[in-house]
C-alpha positions, -999 to 999 in steps of 0.1 A, spaced: 0 0 0 14 33 -9 22 59 17 -4 82 2 -35 60 -1 -57 88 12 -45 108 -17 -64 84 -39 -95 103 -42 -96 136 -61 -131 146 -58 -164 127 -53 -190 142 -76 -223 138 -58 -257 153 -51 -279 160 -22 -316 157 -23 -350 156 -6 -386 156 -15 -384 195 -14 -363 218 -33 -359 241 -4 -340 215 18 -308 213 0 -295 234 -28 -258 224 -36 -252 197 -61 -218 186 -45 -228 170 -12 -213 187 19 -190 163 36 -181 143 5 -144 151 9 -142 149 46 -115 124 56 -93 131 25 -63 153 23 -75 169 -9 -48 196 -9 -19 170 -13 -8 157 -47 -14 121 -55 14 98 -66 13 90 -102 -12 61 -109 -48 51 -112 -72 51 -82 -107 39 -76 -128 49 -46 -165 46 -36 -182 69 -11 -217 62 1 -238 84 25 -271 77 42 -291 106 56 -316 98 81 -344 124 81 -360 129 115 -391 143 98 -417 116 96 -445 135 80 -464 119 51 -441 119 19 -410 123 39 -379 102 27 -344 90 39 -318 97 14 -287 78 0 -260 89 -23 -235 65 -39 -204 80 -57 -180 58 -76 -148 78 -87 -120 69 -110 -89 91 -108 -58 92 -130 -29 110 -114 -9 118 -146 28 120 -150 23 157 -160 36 183 -134 35 218 -151 50 245 -129 55 218 -103 19 209 -97 6 174 -106 -24 172 -130 -51 147 -119 -80 138 -141 -112 122 -128 -147 110 -137 -177 101 -115 -212 90 -121 -232 96 -88 -266 81 -81 -291 93 -55 -316 71 -38 -348 81 -18 -364 56 7 -400 64 17 -404 66 55 -442 61 58 -468 36 47 -502 44 35 -514 61 3 -495 94 11 -462 77 18 -434 79 -9 -422 51 -30 -385 44 -33 -366 59 -63 -332 64 -78 -319 94 -97 -289 95 -119 -269 127 -114 -251 141 -145 -217 125 -148 -188 146 -132 -157 152 -153 -129 174 -141 -93 178 -130 -71 189 -102 -38 209 -102 -20 198 -69 12 212 -54 35 200 -28 48 231 -10 71 213 12 69 209 50 41 183 44 18 211 32 -1 207 -1 -24 230 -20 -47 221 -49 -71 237 -73 -101 219 -88 -124 226 -118 -150 205 -135 -186 202 -145 -216 179 -136 -231 171 -171 -268 174 -160 -281 187 -193 -265 156 -210 -273 127 -188 -287 139 -156 -321 125 -145 -352 145 -138 -364 124 -109 -400 124 -97 -416 113 -66 -446 90 -67 -468 81 -36 -479 47 -27 -513 55 -43 -496 60 -76 -499 97 -78 -470 114 -95 -458 148 -83 -454 172 -112 -423 190 -96 -388 173 -102 -371 161 -70 -339 178 -80 -346 209 -99 -308 217 -97 -304 191 -125 -322 215 -149 -287 232 -153 -251 218 -156 -232 224 -124 -199 240 -127 -176 232 -99 -145 250 -86 -126 244 -54 -95 250 -34 -80 228 -7 -50 230 17 -36 200 37 -10 192 63 0 156 64 29 154 86 34 131 117 4 110 108 -20 140 108 -45 149 82 -55 186 87 -76 197 57 -97 225 47 -115 222 14 -138 250 -1 -160 240 -30 -181 263 -51 -212 253 -73 -223 276 -100 -253 273 -123 -268 286 -156 -298 302 -138 -327 305 -144 -329 270 -161 -356 246 -172 -356 209 -182 -356 203 -219 -382 184 -239 -420 186 -243 -430 173 -208 -442 184 -175 -407 194 -166 -399 212 -197 -429 235 -193 -423 240 -157 -400 267 -143 -377 285 -150 -359 274 -117 -339 301 -100 -309 280 -88 -286 295 -61 -250 294 -64 -234 278 -33 -202 272 -12 -194 240 8 -167 238 35 -153 203 44 -130 201 75 -108 172 87 -86 168 117 -75 131 121 -43 112 131 -29 78 122 -20 53 148 -4 25 130 -31 12 106 -59 30 124 -71 65 119 -94 86 142 -104 122 144 -130 149 141 -147 163 110 -172 191 102 -189 202 70 -215 226 58 -230 246 30 -240 283 24 -265 292 -3 -258 327 -19 -293 335 -32 -321 330 -8 -346 353 -24 -382 344 -27 -380 330 -62 -348 309 -54 -349 271 -47 -329 281 -16 -355 305 -3 -352 310 34 -324 284 35 -290 300 39 -274 268 49 -263 244 76 -234 227 94 -226 194 109 -201 180 132 -190 143 138 -162 118 141 -143 95 117 -124 62 120 -104 44 93 -83 14 88 -57 4 63 -62 -32 52 -33 -32 27 -49 -37 -8 -76 -11 2 -84 13 29 -118 19 46 -132 49 63 -164 55 83 -178 87 97 -211 100 113 -222 136 117 -253 154 129 -266 189 123 -255 215 148 -265 247 128 -295 252 106 -309 282 88 -343 268 82 -368 254 105 -369 216 97 -360 184 114 -322 179 118 -305 149 102 -279 123 111 -257 112 83 -235 80 81 -207 77 56 -186 47 42 -157 50 19 -134 24 2 -101 35 -15 -83 11 -39 -50 20 -56 -54 2 -91 -21 10 -107 13 26 -100 43 29 -124 67 23 -93 67 -7 -69 47 -1 -37 72 4 -8 62 -3 27 65 30 49 57 39 83 47 74 72 11 85 72 -9 66 47 -40 87 46 -39 118 25 -66 126 -1 -93 109 -20 
């Protein structure tokens, strides 16, 4: 296992959702980069990772749902290092799941939604002293292969409003991260911006094409990690949240400035792969709704390296 296995995940491209658009605005799921030293450059090679989150919604009113998001990511850390920064290319096809919490005719049926495939790249620099900084850019191709997504209740009634109106527009993503990875620590701050072609409508002659336009708020996410390795084990604290920039009455984020969650993380290096799990709960909320508890699980697998893997006592966890 390479000393930089946590460096194996450039960016998970994911999506947050609920039955109502006002719940969550950002396309990138807050917390998806927690536990990864996203500021540090990856060693040259090919990496795969899968991140899954399950959000338990404490709201049990008719039509309420729990939410799951699965994000498989393939990363190629190239041999190209212009101006000293390594170029890393990635692709990710996220899927969102909703699970109805109530029975009866007004309860929601389960469903899945394909988020537009994410394609992007990272330019990552090793600044020395175990400090790394990276710049990220890419796009979720929602207009090409994103799903509309519609809720149907147990009585068979279809709701005319799309579950994820954010998918009416491609999501353009930019980010900057800084990481310290010395002495077994992973101290990382990652700022991600989501930007939209707003207003936007779904194409085609259907209920979604004639509905709208949707005023989609640009947004910022902050993912924070403070963990330490003890041999093959990793443990520490995490925090993450989102801020919506447009909360005007016509915006999908009306009255929802954002939220923030805190929790803890554990991880273990199994050799051929590494696993992480973390749990967080809402501690600050800008809207009056039930708080949520989120459980995350991630697997990181280095698939190929041009140089032999050398055992090392140095910290293994760096970035996903």
